C-alpha positions in Angstrom: 83.0 139.0 -16.3 84.3 140.1 -13.0 80.9 141.7 -12.2 79.2 138.4 -13.0 81.4 136.4 -10.6 80.9 139.1 -7.9 77.1 138.9 -8.4 77.3 135.1 -8.1 79.3 135.3 -4.9 76.9 137.7 -3.4 74.0 135.5 -4.3 75.7 132.4 -2.8 76.5 134.3 0.4 72.9 135.5 0.8 71.7 132.0 0.1 74.1 130.5 2.6 73.0 133.1 5.2 69.3 132.4 4.6 70.0 128.7 4.7 71.9 129.0 8.0 69.1 131.2 9.4 66.5 128.7 8.4 68.5 125.8 9.6 69.5 127.0 13.1 67.1 127.9 15.8 67.2 128.2 19.7 65.0 126.7 22.3 64.5 128.7 25.5 64.4 127.3 29.0 60.7 128.0 29.3 59.8 126.6 25.9 59.4 123.2 24.2 59.3 122.8 20.4 57.4 120.8 17.9 58.9 120.5 14.4 56.4 120.3 11.6 57.1 119.4 8.0 54.3 120.5 5.6 52.1 121.0 8.6 52.6 117.6 10.2 54.7 117.0 13.3 58.0 115.1 12.7 60.2 113.6 15.4 59.8 113.9 19.1 59.1 117.2 21.0 62.3 119.1 21.8 62.2 120.0 25.5 65.9 120.7 26.2 67.1 124.3 25.8 69.9 125.1 23.4 70.8 125.7 19.7 69.0 123.2 17.4 69.1 122.4 13.7 66.2 121.8 11.2 65.7 121.5 7.5 65.4 125.0 6.1 62.3 126.1 4.1 60.6 122.7 4.7 60.4 122.4 8.4 58.8 124.9 10.8 59.4 125.5 14.5 56.3 125.6 16.8 57.0 126.8 20.3 54.9 125.6 23.2 55.2 127.2 26.7 56.2 124.7 29.4 55.6 127.1 32.4 52.7 127.0 34.7 49.9 128.9 33.0 46.9 130.7 34.4 43.2 130.2 33.6 40.8 132.9 34.9 37.2 132.3 34.1 34.5 134.9 33.9 31.9 135.1 36.7 28.8 133.1 35.8 25.4 132.7 37.6 24.4 129.2 38.5 21.8 127.6 40.9 22.7 125.7 44.0 20.9 122.6 45.4 18.7 124.8 47.6 17.6 126.8 44.5 19.7 129.9 45.3 21.4 131.6 42.4 25.0 132.7 43.0 27.7 134.2 40.9 30.8 132.0 40.9 34.3 133.3 39.8 36.8 130.5 39.5 40.5 130.4 38.6 42.9 127.5 37.9 46.6 126.7 37.2 47.7 124.3 34.4 50.7 123.3 32.3 51.4 121.4 29.1 52.9 118.0 29.9 52.5 116.2 26.5 53.4 118.8 23.9 52.8 116.5 20.9 49.3 115.6 22.0 48.6 119.2 22.9 49.7 120.4 19.5 47.7 117.8 17.6 44.5 118.5 19.6 44.6 122.2 20.3 47.6 123.8 18.4 47.8 127.0 20.5 47.1 128.4 23.9 44.0 130.3 22.8 42.3 127.0 21.9 43.4 125.5 25.2 41.9 128.5 27.2 38.7 128.1 25.3 38.5 124.3 26.0 39.3 125.0 29.7 36.4 127.5 29.7 34.0 124.8 28.6 35.3 122.0 30.8 35.8 123.9 34.1 32.7 125.9 33.6 30.6 122.7 33.1 32.1 120.9 36.0 31.7 123.9 38.3 28.1 124.2 37.4 27.6 120.4 38.1 29.3 120.6 41.5 27.4 123.7 42.6 24.1 122.2 41.5 24.8 119.1 43.7 25.6 121.1 46.9 23.8 123.6 49.1 25.0 127.2 49.3 26.4 126.7 52.8 28.6 123.9 51.6 30.2 126.2 48.9 30.8 129.3 50.9 32.1 127.6 54.1 35.4 125.9 54.6 35.3 124.5 58.1 32.9 121.8 59.4 33.8 122.2 63.1 33.2 125.9 63.5 31.4 127.5 66.4 29.0 130.4 66.2 29.9 133.7 67.8 27.3 134.4 70.4 26.9 137.6 72.3 27.9 137.1 76.0 24.9 139.2 77.0 22.5 136.4 75.8 21.2 134.4 78.6 22.6 130.9 79.2 19.1 129.5 78.7 19.0 130.7 75.1 21.6 128.1 74.0 18.9 125.8 72.8 17.3 128.4 70.5 17.7 128.2 66.7 18.3 131.9 66.7 21.9 132.5 65.5 22.7 128.8 65.2 24.9 127.8 62.3 23.7 125.4 59.6 25.6 122.1 59.8 28.2 121.5 57.1 29.0 118.0 55.8 31.7 118.7 53.2 32.7 122.4 52.9 34.2 124.5 50.1 37.5 122.6 50.0 35.8 119.3 49.2 33.7 120.9 46.5 36.8 122.4 44.9 38.4 118.9 45.0 35.4 117.4 43.3 35.6 120.0 40.5 39.4 119.4 40.2 39.1 115.6 40.0 36.4 115.7 37.4 38.1 118.3 35.2 41.6 116.9 35.5 40.5 113.6 33.8 38.9 115.5 30.9 41.8 117.9 30.2 44.4 115.1 30.3 43.5 113.9 26.8 44.7 117.3 25.5 48.1 116.8 27.0 47.3 119.3 29.8 47.9 118.7 33.5 45.5 120.6 35.8 47.4 121.7 38.9 44.9 123.5 41.0 41.6 125.3 41.0 40.1 127.7 43.6 37.0 129.7 44.0 38.1 133.3 43.7 34.8 134.9 44.6 31.2 133.8 45.3 28.5 136.4 45.4 24.7 136.3 45.8 22.7 136.8 42.6 20.9 140.2 42.5 17.5 138.5 42.8 18.6 136.5 45.8 20.4 139.2 47.7 17.2 141.0 49.1 15.9 137.6 50.5 19.2 137.0 52.2 19.2 140.5 53.7 15.6 140.2 54.8 16.5 136.9 56.6 19.4 138.5 58.3 17.3 141.5 59.4 14.6 139.2 60.8 17.2 137.2 62.8 18.7 140.4 64.2 15.2 141.6 65.2 14.5 138.4 66.9 17.7 138.8 68.9 16.8 142.4 69.7 13.4 141.4 70.9 15.0 138.8 73.1 17.3 141.5 74.6 14.3 143.7 75.2 12.3 140.9 76.9 15.3 140.1 79.1 15.7 143.8 79.9 12.1 144.3 80.9 12.3 141.2 83.1 15.5 142.5 84.7 13.9 145.9 85.3 10.8 144.3 86.9 13.1 142.2 89.1 15.1 145.3 90.2 11.9 147.2 90.9 10.6 144.3 93.0 13.8 144.1 94.9 13.7 147.8 95.5 10.2 147.8 97.0 11.0 144.7 99.1 14.2 146.3 100.4 12.4 149.6 101.1 9.6 147.8 103.0 12.3 145.9 104.9 14.2 149.1 105.8 11.0 150.9 106.9 9.9 147.9 109.0 13.2 147.6 110.7 13.3 151.4 111.3 9.7 151.4 112.7 10.7 148.5 115.0 13.8 150.3 116.1 11.8 153.5 116.8 9.2 151.6 118.7 11.9 149.9 120.8 13.5 153.2 121.5 10.2 154.8 122.3 9.3 151.9 124.6 12.6 152.2 126.4 12.1 155.9 126.7 8.6 155.5 128.1 9.8 152.9 130.6 12.6 155.3 131.7 10.2 158.2 131.9 7.7 156.1 133.9 10.5 155.0 136.2 11.5 158.6 136.7 7.9 159.7 137.3 7.4 156.8 139.7 10.6 157.7 141.6 9.6 161.3 141.7 5.9 160.9 142.7 6.4 158.0 145.2 8.4 160.1 147.6 5.3 161.1 149.6 1.5 160.8 149.7 1.2 164.4 148.6 3.4 163.7 145.5 1.2 160.7 144.7 -1.9 162.8 144.8 -0.3 165.5 142.7 0.7 162.9 140.1 -2.7 161.4 140.0 -4.2 164.9 139.7 -1.9 165.9 136.8 -2.4 162.7 134.9 -6.2 163.0 135.2 -6.0 166.5 133.8 -4.1 165.2 130.9 -6.8 162.6 130.3 -9.5 165.3 130.4 -7.6 167.3 127.8 -7.4 164.2 125.6 -11.0 162.9 125.8 -13.0 166.1 126.1 -13.6 169.0 123.7 -16.2 171.8 123.4 -19.0 169.5 122.3 -18.1 166.4 124.3 -20.7 164.7 126.4 -19.5 162.4 129.2 -21.5 159.8 131.0 -19.7 158.9 134.2 -20.6 157.1 137.4 -20.2 159.0 140.7 -17.5 156.6 141.9 -15.4 156.9 138.7 -11.8 158.1 139.1 -12.5 160.7 136.4 -15.5 162.1 138.2 -14.0 162.6 141.6 -12.1 165.7 140.5 -15.0 167.1 138.5 -17.5 167.0 141.4 -15.1 169.2 143.4 -15.2 172.0 140.9 -17.0 175.1 142.2 -19.3 176.7 139.6 -19.8 180.5 139.5 -23.0 181.9 141.2 -24.6 182.7 137.8 -23.8 179.2 136.5 -25.0 177.6 139.7 -28.3 179.4 139.5 -28.8 178.4 136.0 -28.1 174.8 136.9 -30.7 174.9 139.7 -33.3 176.8 137.6 -33.1 175.4 134.1 
C-alpha cells in the first residue's frame, strides 16, 4: 500500500513538473512571441521581455525575432536602358513590425527571405531597365573629369575624355527601388529599412566592348599628345634655325664693322706714313701697283692696257733681257 501511494506521489510530482514547464515560458529582449492554440494565433503578440504563462499542452510558443535582419541577394544579370548587361548584387536591412500579420502570412524567416528575394529582385530589375548604365554606377551629378594638365587648353571643347551627363545618379535609383519594394513588403508585417547596391559588374559579354572603348579613347589621347609633340618639335627647330641665322648675321655684321674700322685705321696709318714726302708717295703707289699686279695677273693672263694707264706706266719701264728683246723684235 505504501508503495502505491509513493508511486502516486511520484506521478503527481512529475505531472506538476511537466505542467509547470508547459505553462511557464520566457520572452527574450530580442524576441516577440505569438501564442497559437491548435495552430491558430490567440491573443495579442507578446513583445515585452519576461516570464510568461500559457495553457500547457494546448498552446504553443512561436518566437519571432524583432532585431534588424539582413537580406543579401545573389548577383543577377539584368539589362540597362542602353542595352548593356550588368551583374547587380544588392543587400537590404529589414525588421518585423507587425508580428501577427507576419506570422499569418509568412510564418518564419525562411519564407520572408524568399519573398524578399522575389520582391527586391523584381523591383531592382525594373529600376535598372529604366535607367542607363551611367545613372546606376555614378553617385554625383556635379562631378568634373580629371584631365591631364599636359593637354592643351584648346582641347577643352573635345569630346575626348568628357563625362556623360548624369540626371539622377545611383542614390536616386536606390531610393526608387526602396520606395517600390517597401510598399509591397509592408503587407507582410515587414518594414524595409534600407537597400544598397553592394557591387555592380559588367557582364562577361559586355566587358570586352567596354575595354575596347577605353583603349580607343586612350589611343585618341595618345595621338593628340604625339601631334602636339611633333608641332612643338617643329616650332623648336624653327626657332633654332631663326636664332642661328640671327646670331650669324649679327656676328657677320660685327666682323664687317671691325674689319672696316681696321681698314680705316690701316689706311690712315698708310696715309700718314706715305704722305710725309713725294718719294714716300711714289713708293706707296709703286707697292700698291705691284699688289694689284699680283692679284690680277697669273701665268696665262692676257692684259689689254692703254699706254696712259696707271698700271702700264710701271710695265713699260721694265728692261727685258737681250735674248727676250731679240725675240720680241724678230718674232
